[in-house]
N, C-alpha and C positions, 0 to 999 in steps of 0.2 A: 633256674632257683624254682618259678612258678610249675616245672616239671615233675621236682622233687617233692616239692608241698602236693600236688596233684596223686602222686603215688603215691603218698604216704597216709593222705586221705581214703581214697581208693582203697587201701591195705586195711586202714582200721574200720572203715564201715561195710566194706564187704562181708566179714565175719560176723555181724549182728543180725545179718537178715538169716544167714544160715546155719547159726548156732542154737535155733529155735527148736532144731530136733536132737539134741543132746541125750544121748543113752545114760540112763540116772546109774546104772553100772560101772560107768567107768568115770576114769579120775582123770578130768580135764586141765587142772592145774598142777604144772610140776615147775621147783626149783631148776636150772639150768645153769651146772658148775664148767660146761666149754668155756665160759666167757674167765672163768676166775681161773682156768690152765691157762688160757693165753696173757690174762695179767700176768701172772706170775713168772710166767716164761719173759716177759718183758718189764719185770723190777715192779710189776702194779698189781690191781686187783680188778675182780670185775664179778658180775653177777648175772644171770638170768631168769626168767620167768617164760615160762610157757602154756598157752591154751591150746587143746586139741580137742576135739569133737567130731564124729560122727555127722557129715548131712544125708549119707546114703549109705546101704550095706556096702562095707568094706571100703568106704573113701572118708576120708577127714578132711578136716582143714584145721591147717596149726599154724596158732598167730607165737611170734616171739618178740618179746622186750628185754632190751639188754643195756648192759653198761660196762663197761670198762675205764680205767685210769691207768698210763701206765708210760714210762721213760720211752720215748723216741730214739733212735741211735745220734741223736744231734744233742751234745753234751747240757745238760740242764736244761733240756725242754720235755716239756710231758704233755700227752695226750688225753681229754675227757671226750667219751664216744659214747654214743645213744644209736641203737641200731634198734631196728623195726623190720620185722620181716611176715610174710605169710605165704604158708606151702599149702599145696593139696596133693594129700600121700594117700597113696591104694594097698592096702593088704590083702594079695590074693590066698593066705593060707590062714586067715585070721578074721574071728569078728570081734576083736577085744585091740587095743591099743600096742599091739605085742604081735613078733617075728617078723618074718621078711615085710619091706613096706618099697615102695617106686613111689618117688614124690618129685615134685616141682615146685618151685616159688621163686620170690623175687623178696628185695628187702634193700635199705635204706642204709647206711652208715652215716650219724652226720658227726663229725672231728671238730673239736676244738683246741687249739696248740696254746702252749701258756710256761711261762718258766723263766728263769734269769738267763738262759743261754740266748743263741743267736735265733730267734724265731724266723720260720719261712714268711715269703713275701705274702701270701694268704694264711692267716692263722683259723682259719675256716675250711673245711672241705666236705663235700657231699656226696660220698659212693653209690653209687646203684647199680645189684647186680642181679642174676638170673641165674639160678642153681637146679642142673637135675639132678636126683641122688637115688642110690639105693641103698639102702640100711636094713639091718636086722635088733630087735629090742627086745629085750629078756628078764624077768623078773630074778634080782637075786634076792630080794627076801620083800615082802606083800608089798612093803612101802618105799623100795629102793630096787630102780630099773637102769640097767648100763645100754645105751642105744650107739651102736659102730654103723659109723657109715662113710658111702665114698659118694663124691660127686666131682661137678666142674664147677668152677665159678666162673663165670662170663661177666666181666665189669663191661656195664653199657652206658656211665657216665661217670666222670670224676673231674675233678680238677686241677690246678697247677701241680700241687705236692701231692700226685698219684707214686711219683716214683717212689717217695719216701713211705707214703703210708701201706702200699703194696705189701712191705713184711709183715704187716701186720694182719691183713684181712686175707692174706694168701690167694691171691686169682689164681685161676688154672686148677689142675687135680689136684683135689684134698682128701684126705682120709681123716674122721674127727672119732673121738671117742666120748659120748656124753654121760655123764651121770646122774640122775633124775631122779628126786625127792618126791613122791605122790603125795601131796599136802593132804588130799581127803582119810588117805588109806593110814598116813600117820598120825592125822588127830584120832583116828579108830584105835589105832593099835594103844596110845596115849592113854585113851578113855577105858579100852580093857583093862589095862596095867593098873589104872588106878580103882577101876572099879574091885580089882581081886587083890 
């Protein structure tokens, strides 16, 4: 448990020093609906919030905070999760947060099981992973971006319930499609519409 607390604190404090070099032309905050999709596929819901900003040319730091509540494989047993992750991404083809990127990062998934069914022996889980990834981001609208990526999720720490939890957190090779709403751009579009 001490290791997971140390990792989370490191992930939360590290970006605060790097984010001083934020590019004002970028949209660092975005809603991430990949948690929503995973939640819906498991009879639940979820939402995520990303913060990504440059700290060198073509190199960014991205923090993510997400939540899901979903039905597990055990009848009438649900899981509420909080996910925290930190990635460093390299954009070789762009000076903005789009197009091709290579990244590596780590994260923690904190799980809590509850419900009327037969609960697992341990009602709380902490899963820690490291994930290298390759992706492509592109704008569909000025405030809407699609993020297609692939990566390999290595689990480095887990607890007794990992065998049940792996169905929801997909260790190994993974393919993701993320829908991101850029909050700053959305606010600008709404303001322009109201002005007209």
